[in-house]
N, C-alpha and C positions, 0 to 999 in steps of 0.2 A: 502495500501499498505506499509506504514513503518515495517510494522510486516512484510514480505516476503522480505525484503533488503537484509538480507545472499547468501537468493535465487537468491534474483535476482542479484545478486552479481556474486557468482559462474555465472549463464550463461551470464547474461552478459557484462558481467563487470569492477563493480563498483565498484571503488574505495573505501578503508578502513573511514570512518565519521572520525576516527581519522587523516586524512592525510587530508582531505576539511578542515576543520578546523581551524588544521595547516596550513595553506594557508591562512585566515585572515590575519596572524601577518606578512607574507610576504607583500614585497614592492609591487609597480606595481601591484596586484594578478587581471588579468582580470579572470571578470564570464562572459560566453557567452548565455546568453540561446536562444538552438532552437526551441523550440513549435514554435507552425502558430502567425496569429494575430490574430486568436479568441480566439484560448485556454488563450494567454494574456490579451483579456479582462472579460472571464468567467470564469479563473482558478486563477488572478491576478501575480505580482511576486512578486520576493524581497525588500526590501528595504537598494540595496546597487546599488553602481551605474554597469551596468550593460551593453553588444552587444546583441543585436537579429542579428543571420542568423538562418535564419529557416534550417530546416533541414528532409528528407523524411530516412525511416528505409533503403534508395540507394542511397542517395548522399544530396549533402551538396553543390550545388553552388554560390552562397554568400562569406564561407568559400576556397574553389578551386578558384576562380578568384580572391578573393583581399582577402587571411588569412596575409601577407603580413604587403600591409595596412594597418589592421584593428589592427595590431600584428606587429610591427614594430622588435622588441625583440621576437628572437626565444629562449631566456633562461628565457623567462618570467614565472612563473604561471600560469597557465589558469581552469577554473573551469566551465564545460561544465555540462549545465541540460539538460533536455524536459522537461515530462510527467511522463515518466517509465525508463528511462535510454537507451534505446534503438539506438534514433535518436542521445541520443549523446553523445553513442559508436561507431555510424558512423563521425560524428564530432569530435572524439580523434581521432579514424585514418584517417580522413583527416590530421588533421595539423596536428597529423607524421608522416607522407608522407613526411610531407613538412619542413619537419624539428626540428618540436615544441620542447622540450629534457621535460616538467613536465605540462605533460595532466593531468585532476585528470577527471574523473567521477562522476558528485555529486547525478546521480541517477537521480527520478525526483521531481519538485516541492514545494512538500512537503516532500520527506527528505531532501536535501538545508535547507527549515525553520526547517526543525528541525533536524539539526544540527548544524545550525546558532542558533536557541533557538530562533527562531523567532515566534510571532503567528499570523505574518502579511500574 
């Protein structure tokens, strides 16, 4: 999955890895995992605090209904990720439609771990 990042970046609108890495230094950066519960159990998570808001490629009900509660600051840097980047793209779209300005699609969990230099 990591080797095809540039292809998925074009087709799914993934953010440049350098931008995602830079986001780590931003105060208050928020990571949102949009995978389902089963994926969290079988694929693991990141070693950073994150919010969980499951999405499909068609909808992100939790973000649609509770974005302002989950992320009160529309200027916050938000990094969304899933398994490949497709559902994260939907989450990015939902948040942008709600007025959030700094949303990054980090692609899949393995992409994010690679970008962050994590083995876990």
